[in-house]
C-alpha positions in Angstrom: 94.2 -10.1 -121.4 96.7 -8.3 -119.0 100.3 -9.3 -118.4 101.9 -7.9 -115.2 105.0 -5.8 -115.7 105.9 -4.6 -112.2 104.6 -3.1 -109.0 105.4 0.6 -108.4 107.8 1.1 -105.5 108.5 4.8 -105.9 107.1 7.9 -107.7 109.0 11.0 -108.7 107.7 14.3 -110.2 110.3 15.7 -112.6 109.6 19.4 -113.4 109.1 19.8 -117.2 109.0 16.0 -117.8 106.2 14.6 -115.7 106.1 11.7 -113.3 108.5 8.8 -113.3 107.7 5.5 -111.5 110.2 2.8 -110.5 109.7 -0.9 -110.0 111.3 -4.2 -110.5 110.2 -6.2 -113.5 108.3 -9.4 -112.8 110.1 -12.6 -113.8 109.4 -13.4 -117.5 107.8 -10.0 -118.0 106.5 -9.5 -121.6 108.4 -7.0 -123.9 107.0 -3.5 -123.9 107.9 -0.2 -125.5 107.0 3.5 -125.6 103.5 3.9 -126.8 102.1 0.7 -125.3 98.9 1.0 -123.4 99.0 -0.1 -119.8 96.4 -0.6 -117.0 97.3 0.6 -113.5 95.6 -1.2 -110.7 95.8 0.8 -107.4 96.0 -1.0 -104.1 92.4 0.0 -103.4 91.3 -1.8 -106.7 90.7 1.3 -108.8 91.9 1.0 -112.4 93.4 3.6 -114.7 94.5 3.2 -118.3 97.4 5.2 -119.7 100.3 5.0 -122.2 104.0 4.5 -121.7 105.8 7.8 -122.5 109.3 6.9 -121.6 111.4 4.0 -120.3 114.8 4.0 -118.5 116.9 1.2 -117.1 118.2 2.2 -113.7 121.9 2.9 -114.0 124.6 0.8 -112.3 126.0 2.6 -109.3 127.0 -0.1 -106.9 128.0 -3.5 -108.3 127.2 -5.3 -105.0 123.6 -4.1 -105.0 123.0 -4.1 -108.8 119.5 -5.2 -109.8 119.2 -5.5 -113.6 115.4 -5.7 -113.4 114.9 -2.2 -111.9 113.3 0.2 -114.3 111.9 3.7 -114.5 108.8 4.4 -116.6 107.1 7.7 -117.5 103.3 7.7 -118.1 101.4 10.0 -120.3 99.2 12.7 -118.7 99.3 11.5 -115.1 100.0 13.3 -111.8 101.9 11.9 -108.9 98.7 11.5 -106.9 97.4 9.2 -109.7 99.9 6.5 -109.1 100.4 5.5 -105.4 103.2 3.2 -104.3 101.9 -0.4 -104.6 100.1 0.2 -107.8 100.5 -2.8 -110.2 101.3 -2.1 -113.8 99.9 -4.4 -116.5 100.5 -4.4 -120.3 97.2 -4.2 -122.1 97.0 -6.7 -124.9 
């Protein structure tokens, strides 16, 4: 069974750390943590399985535009080309 976490809206490559993707958590998203397995479903339907390597809540910089559901996630052993914008992220259970 797969539970949707978020859809990737941006991808960054941080030298020495790897890629970080951002997205907005789905309403009622399940809890997840570093080490959880996830399935990435690309806009073209291709699937890729990986592991969460880091999680960060996007920091508050503008109270008027604050979105508490925005997160950044690092995935294990992926390159920027592996996760196009629009990719959906599901928790593998």
